N, CA and C atoms as an extended XYZ file, in Angstrom:
318
Properties=species:S:1:pos:R:3:atomname:S:1:resname:S:1:resid:I:1 pbc="F F F"
N        -6.066        7.445        2.349 N   MET     1
C        -4.867        6.902        1.740 CA  MET     1
C        -4.114        8.038        1.092 C   MET     1
N        -2.847        8.011        1.229 N   GLU     2
C        -1.996        8.986        0.573 CA  GLU     2
C        -1.545        8.365       -0.743 C   GLU     2
N        -2.267        8.628       -1.860 N   PRO     3
C        -1.962        7.949       -3.114 CA  PRO     3
C        -0.606        8.340       -3.668 C   PRO     3
N        -0.011        7.390       -4.320 N   ARG     4
C         1.289        7.635       -4.928 CA  ARG     4
C         1.496        6.606       -6.023 C   ARG     4
N         1.915        7.054       -7.151 N   ARG     5
C         2.301        6.139       -8.218 CA  ARG     5
C         3.756        5.793       -8.033 C   ARG     5
N         4.166        4.673       -8.572 N   VAL     6
C         5.541        4.233       -8.384 CA  VAL     6
C         6.487        4.963       -9.307 C   VAL     6
N         7.760        4.938       -8.942 N   LYS     7
C         8.799        5.618       -9.723 CA  LYS     7
C         8.980        4.929      -11.073 C   LYS     7
N         9.185        5.733      -12.080 N   HIS     8
C         9.462        5.214      -13.420 CA  HIS     8
C        10.275        6.261      -14.144 C   HIS     8
N        11.573        6.068      -14.156 N   GLY     9
C        12.441        7.015      -14.846 CA  GLY     9
C        12.348        8.429      -14.283 C   GLY     9
N        12.151        8.549      -12.970 N   GLY    10
C        12.104        9.855      -12.352 CA  GLY    10
C        10.715       10.464      -12.272 C   GLY    10
N         9.752        9.937      -13.004 N   ASP    11
C         8.390       10.445      -12.972 CA  ASP    11
C         7.592        9.623      -11.972 C   ASP    11
N         7.279       10.190      -10.806 N   ARG    12
C         6.621        9.449       -9.726 CA  ARG    12
C         5.171        9.112      -10.051 C   ARG    12
N         4.591        9.686      -11.100 N   LEU    13
C         3.189        9.428      -11.398 CA  LEU    13
C         2.985        8.334      -12.437 C   LEU    13
N         4.028        7.779      -12.985 N   SER    14
C         3.904        6.745      -14.001 CA  SER    14
C         3.937        5.359      -13.380 C   SER    14
N         3.074        4.454      -13.856 N   PRO    15
C         3.108        3.093      -13.321 CA  PRO    15
C         4.319        2.325      -13.817 C   PRO    15
N         4.775        1.382      -13.011 N   GLN    16
C         5.858        0.489      -13.413 CA  GLN    16
C         5.246       -0.681      -14.173 C   GLN    16
N         5.942       -1.180      -15.119 N   ARG    17
C         5.448       -2.298      -15.917 CA  ARG    17
C         6.266       -3.548      -15.643 C   ARG    17
N         5.577       -4.629      -15.347 N   GLY    18
C         6.198       -5.940      -15.260 CA  GLY    18
C         5.991       -6.611      -16.606 C   GLY    18
N         6.154       -7.907      -16.665 N   SER    19
C         5.992       -8.585      -17.952 CA  SER    19
C         4.558       -9.085      -18.143 C   SER    19
N         3.636       -8.597      -17.323 N   GLY    20
C         2.246       -8.930      -17.557 CA  GLY    20
C         1.728      -10.118      -16.764 C   GLY    20
N         2.316      -10.449      -15.631 N   THR    21
C         1.804      -11.568      -14.845 CA  THR    21
C         0.597      -11.156      -14.009 C   THR    21
N         0.294       -9.884      -13.942 N   GLY    22
C        -0.857       -9.395      -13.199 CA  GLY    22
C        -0.700       -7.921      -12.871 C   GLY    22
N        -1.816       -7.297      -12.549 N   ARG    23
C        -1.824       -5.876      -12.197 CA  ARG    23
C        -1.973       -5.778      -10.687 C   ARG    23
N        -1.100       -4.994      -10.045 N   ALA    24
C        -1.076       -4.919       -8.590 CA  ALA    24
C        -1.260       -3.497       -8.090 C   ALA    24
N        -1.954       -3.399       -6.955 N   LEU    25
C        -2.058       -2.169       -6.190 CA  LEU    25
C        -1.306       -2.436       -4.892 C   LEU    25
N        -0.261       -1.656       -4.622 N   VAL    26
C         0.585       -1.887       -3.444 CA  VAL    26
C         0.271       -0.827       -2.393 C   VAL    26
N        -0.121       -1.299       -1.200 N   LEU    27
C        -0.477       -0.402       -0.102 CA  LEU    27
C         0.369       -0.720        1.118 C   LEU    27
N         0.773        0.315        1.835 N   GLU    28
C         1.550        0.158        3.067 CA  GLU    28
C         0.748        0.743        4.218 C   GLU    28
N         0.289       -0.099        5.167 N   PRO    29
C        -0.417        0.452        6.324 CA  PRO    29
C         0.545        1.187        7.244 C   PRO    29
N         0.110        2.328        7.764 N   ASP    30
C         0.924        3.128        8.668 CA  ASP    30
C         0.113        3.367        9.932 C   ASP    30
N         0.382        2.579       10.973 N   LEU    31
C        -0.351        2.682       12.225 CA  LEU    31
C         0.141        3.880       13.012 C   LEU    31
N        -0.736        4.833       13.187 N   ARG    32
C        -0.423        6.054       13.936 CA  ARG    32
C        -1.143        5.970       15.266 C   ARG    32
N        -0.412        5.522       16.272 N   MET    33
C        -0.998        5.310       17.593 CA  MET    33
C        -1.379        6.648       18.218 C   MET    33
N        -2.479        6.659       18.950 N   ARG    34
C        -2.869        7.835       19.714 CA  ARG    34
C        -1.861        8.036       20.835 C   ARG    34
N        -1.618        9.275       21.245 N   PRO    35
C        -0.623        9.536       22.299 CA  PRO    35
C        -0.884        8.770       23.591 C   PRO    35
N        -2.155        8.545       23.957 N   ARG    36
C        -2.468        7.836       25.193 CA  ARG    36
C        -2.213        6.341       25.083 C   ARG    36
N        -2.176        5.814       23.877 N   ALA    37
C        -2.013        4.370       23.700 CA  ALA    37
C        -0.564        3.980       23.961 C   ALA    37
N        -0.366        3.175       24.965 N   ARG    38
C         0.976        2.742       25.329 CA  ARG    38
C         1.239        1.303       24.889 C   ARG    38
N         0.199        0.607       24.481 N   VAL    39
C         0.338       -0.793       24.085 CA  VAL    39
C         0.923       -0.847       22.680 C   VAL    39
N         1.953       -1.628       22.521 N   GLU    40
C         2.580       -1.781       21.210 CA  GLU    40
C         2.105       -3.089       20.592 C   GLU    40
N         1.501       -3.002       19.417 N   LEU    41
C         1.002       -4.192       18.743 CA  LEU    41
C         2.144       -4.925       18.055 C   LEU    41
N         2.063       -6.261       17.964 N   PRO    42
C         3.111       -7.017       17.272 CA  PRO    42
C         3.276       -6.521       15.838 C   PRO    42
N         4.497       -6.345       15.449 N   GLY    43
C         4.790       -5.935       14.074 CA  GLY    43
C         4.662       -4.446       13.812 C   GLY    43
N         4.348       -3.634       14.831 N   THR    44
C         4.179       -2.202       14.592 CA  THR    44
C         5.440       -1.399       14.875 C   THR    44
N         6.392       -1.958       15.560 N   ARG    45
C         7.639       -1.239       15.834 CA  ARG    45
C         8.485       -1.256       14.568 C   ARG    45
N         8.823       -0.088       14.108 N   ARG    46
C         9.516       -0.009       12.818 CA  ARG    46
C        10.820        0.750       12.952 C   ARG    46
N        11.805        0.260       12.252 N   SER    47
C        13.070        0.970       12.212 CA  SER    47
C        13.192        1.761       10.905 C   SER    47
N        12.275        1.502        9.962 N   ARG    48
C        12.304        2.209        8.679 CA  ARG    48
C        10.992        2.947        8.467 C   ARG    48
N        11.023        3.941        7.623 N   SER    49
C         9.829        4.735        7.345 CA  SER    49
C         8.833        3.941        6.505 C   SER    49
N         7.599        4.400        6.529 N   SER    50
C         6.562        3.774        5.700 CA  SER    50
C         6.911        3.890        4.222 C   SER    50
N         7.516        5.015        3.851 N   GLU    51
C         7.899        5.214        2.446 CA  GLU    51
C         8.943        4.184        2.019 C   GLU    51
N         9.921        3.920        2.883 N   ALA    52
C        10.957        2.926        2.569 CA  ALA    52
C        10.356        1.531        2.470 C   ALA    52
N         9.422        1.222        3.361 N   GLN    53
C         8.778       -0.092        3.301 CA  GLN    53
C         7.920       -0.225        2.053 C   GLN    53
N         7.232        0.857        1.668 N   LEU    54
C         6.432        0.840        0.450 CA  LEU    54
C         7.325        0.629       -0.773 C   LEU    54
N         8.451        1.336       -0.825 N   ASP    55
C         9.389        1.170       -1.944 CA  ASP    55
C         9.881       -0.274       -2.043 C   ASP    55
N        10.157       -0.896       -0.894 N   GLU    56
C        10.614       -2.289       -0.903 CA  GLU    56
C         9.524       -3.224       -1.403 C   GLU    56
N         8.291       -2.997       -0.974 N   THR    57
C         7.183       -3.841       -1.409 CA  THR    57
C         6.951       -3.697       -2.914 C   THR    57
N         7.064       -2.482       -3.427 N   ILE    58
C         6.935       -2.259       -4.873 CA  ILE    58
C         8.035       -3.016       -5.613 C   ILE    58
N         9.261       -2.937       -5.116 N   ALA    59
C        10.384       -3.647       -5.754 CA  ALA    59
C        10.145       -5.151       -5.765 C   ALA    59
N         9.603       -5.682       -4.677 N   LEU    60
C         9.321       -7.121       -4.620 CA  LEU    60
C         8.219       -7.501       -5.609 C   LEU    60
N         7.203       -6.653       -5.736 N   ALA    61
C         6.136       -6.912       -6.704 CA  ALA    61
C         6.687       -6.917       -8.130 C   ALA    61
N         7.563       -5.966       -8.423 N   LEU    62
C         8.182       -5.915       -9.752 CA  LEU    62
C         9.095       -7.120       -9.988 C   LEU    62
N         9.736       -7.596       -8.918 N   ALA    63
C        10.629       -8.749       -9.042 CA  ALA    63
C         9.877      -10.009       -9.457 C   ALA    63
N         8.612      -10.099       -9.080 N   ILE    64
C         7.820      -11.260       -9.516 CA  ILE    64
C         6.968      -10.900      -10.736 C   ILE    64
N         7.385       -9.851      -11.412 N   GLU    65
C         6.860       -9.424      -12.695 CA  GLU    65
C         5.398       -9.011      -12.678 C   GLU    65
N         4.989       -8.361      -11.593 N   LEU    66
C         3.668       -7.757      -11.551 CA  LEU    66
C         3.751       -6.350      -12.129 C   LEU    66
N         2.679       -5.889      -12.739 N   GLU    67
C         2.582       -4.508      -13.201 CA  GLU    67
C         1.979       -3.714      -12.043 C   GLU    67
N         2.749       -2.839      -11.451 N   VAL    68
C         2.271       -2.039      -10.328 CA  VAL    68
C         1.561       -0.816      -10.900 C   VAL    68
N         0.224       -0.807      -10.782 N   VAL    69
C        -0.569        0.271      -11.372 CA  VAL    69
C        -0.818        1.409      -10.398 C   VAL    69
N        -0.509        1.196       -9.130 N   GLY    70
C        -0.673        2.247       -8.133 CA  GLY    70
C        -0.129        1.808       -6.800 C   GLY    70
N         0.129        2.778       -5.947 N   SER    71
C         0.646        2.472       -4.623 CA  SER    71
C         0.307        3.623       -3.694 C   SER    71
N         0.349        3.361       -2.403 N   GLY    72
C         0.084        4.418       -1.457 CA  GLY    72
C         0.251        3.967       -0.024 C   GLY    72
N         0.293        4.938        0.859 N   ILE    73
C         0.394        4.676        2.288 CA  ILE    73
C        -0.989        4.918        2.884 C   ILE    73
N        -1.465        3.937        3.653 N   VAL    74
C        -2.782        4.025        4.273 CA  VAL    74
C        -2.600        4.319        5.760 C   VAL    74
N        -2.898        5.548        6.196 N   PRO    75
C        -2.757        5.857        7.614 CA  PRO    75
C        -3.844        5.166        8.432 C   PRO    75
N        -3.462        4.552        9.543 N   LEU    76
C        -4.401        3.866       10.427 CA  LEU    76
C        -4.328        4.500       11.806 C   LEU    76
N        -5.476        4.814       12.380 N   VAL    77
C        -5.522        5.317       13.744 CA  VAL    77
C        -5.694        4.129       14.692 C   VAL    77
N        -6.435        3.119       14.234 N   SER    78
C        -6.624        1.900       15.017 CA  SER    78
C        -6.782        0.738       14.054 C   SER    78
N        -6.625       -0.464       14.585 N   VAL    79
C        -6.721       -1.676       13.771 CA  VAL    79
C        -8.146       -2.215       13.853 C   VAL    79
N        -8.737       -2.499       12.712 N   ARG    80
C       -10.059       -3.123       12.639 CA  ARG    80
C        -9.850       -4.626       12.507 C   ARG    80
N       -10.392       -5.422       13.407 N   PRO    81
C       -10.142       -6.874       13.392 CA  PRO    81
C       -10.494       -7.565       12.071 C   PRO    81
N       -11.595       -7.196       11.451 N   ALA    82
C       -12.040       -7.900       10.245 CA  ALA    82
C       -11.251       -7.517        9.004 C   ALA    82
N       -10.883       -6.232        8.878 N   THR    83
C       -10.299       -5.762        7.620 CA  THR    83
C        -8.989       -5.002        7.780 C   THR    83
N        -8.521       -4.786        8.983 N   LEU    84
C        -7.366       -3.970        9.319 CA  LEU    84
C        -7.682       -2.488        9.175 C   LEU    84
N        -8.383       -2.120        8.100 N   ILE    85
C        -8.718       -0.720        7.834 CA  ILE    85
C       -10.229       -0.529        7.954 C   ILE    85
N       -10.688        0.683        7.966 N   GLY    86
C       -12.108        0.986        8.117 CA  GLY    86
C       -12.918        0.737        6.856 C   GLY    86
N       -14.239        0.724        7.035 N   LYS    87
C       -15.177        0.453        5.944 CA  LYS    87
C       -15.027        1.443        4.785 C   LYS    87
N       -14.863        2.731        5.110 N   GLY    88
C       -14.710        3.744        4.057 CA  GLY    88
C       -13.467        3.518        3.209 C   GLY    88
N       -12.376        3.140        3.863 N   LYS    89
C       -11.127        2.876        3.139 CA  LYS    89
C       -11.257        1.625        2.277 C   LYS    89
N       -11.960        0.608        2.793 N   VAL    90
C       -12.208       -0.611        2.018 CA  VAL    90
C       -12.980       -0.269        0.746 C   VAL    90
N       -13.990        0.604        0.880 N   GLU    91
C       -14.773        1.017       -0.294 CA  GLU    91
C       -13.915        1.804       -1.282 C   GLU    91
N       -13.044        2.676       -0.764 N   GLU    92
C       -12.147        3.456       -1.633 CA  GLU    92
C       -11.210        2.533       -2.418 C   GLU    92
N       -10.628        1.568       -1.724 N   ILE    93
C        -9.712        0.615       -2.377 CA  ILE    93
C       -10.473       -0.237       -3.380 C   ILE    93
N       -11.695       -0.632       -3.035 N   SER    94
C       -12.519       -1.415       -3.952 CA  SER    94
C       -12.764       -0.655       -5.253 C   SER    94
N       -13.022        0.645       -5.139 N   GLY    95
C       -13.206        1.473       -6.330 CA  GLY    95
C       -11.958        1.527       -7.190 C   GLY    95
N       -10.785        1.638       -6.548 N   LEU    96
C        -9.516        1.635       -7.286 CA  LEU    96
C        -9.285        0.301       -7.982 C   LEU    96
N        -9.603       -0.780       -7.283 N   VAL    97
C        -9.430       -2.118       -7.855 CA  VAL    97
C       -10.260       -2.255       -9.127 C   VAL    97
N       -11.490       -1.773       -9.076 N   LYS    98
C       -12.374       -1.868      -10.247 CA  LYS    98
C       -11.930       -0.943      -11.371 C   LYS    98
N       -11.630        0.321      -11.034 N   SER    99
C       -11.283        1.284      -12.078 CA  SER    99
C        -9.943        0.996      -12.750 C   SER    99
N        -8.987        0.457      -11.991 N   GLU   100
C        -7.649        0.159      -12.536 CA  GLU   100
C        -7.528       -1.286      -12.990 C   GLU   100
N        -8.598       -2.056      -12.858 N   ARG   101
C        -8.590       -3.500      -13.217 CA  ARG   101
C        -7.451       -4.230      -12.529 C   ARG   101
N        -7.382       -4.054      -11.208 N   VAL   102
C        -6.327       -4.648      -10.394 CA  VAL   102
C        -6.619       -6.117      -10.151 C   VAL   102
N        -5.575       -6.966      -10.283 N   ASP   103
C        -5.706       -8.391      -10.025 CA  ASP   103
C        -5.374       -8.751       -8.580 C   ASP   103
N        -4.462       -7.986       -7.962 N   ILE   104
C        -4.024       -8.294       -6.603 CA  ILE   104
C        -3.708       -7.013       -5.843 C   ILE   104
N        -4.086       -6.996       -4.566 N   VAL   105
C        -3.751       -5.881       -3.677 CA  VAL   105
C        -2.731       -6.423       -2.678 C   VAL   105
N        -1.589       -5.747       -2.619 N   ILE   106
C        -0.527       -6.178       -1.703 CA  ILE   106
C        -0.440       -5.160       -0.583 C   ILE   106
């Protein structure tokens, strides 16, 4: 995962504060297809960058008054049917959820 804190007055490392309806970790999956893979999965064709989509998701989380405690782009080489991401990434996110006392992962 490429960790990134949300913008707050120009400081990209500071968390954004909502009115306390919950603490959120916002992640944007970025499917990086192998050059040989010609099959396009539904929903993977994008006209905007992962960063722009992440910024929009953060804005939506703030709009419903969540406190965004962290955010990042998760690069994917392939899709895992059960979890979308691999076991190691699931464990990494689980650690963040526990350490940051996250209520919801978006």
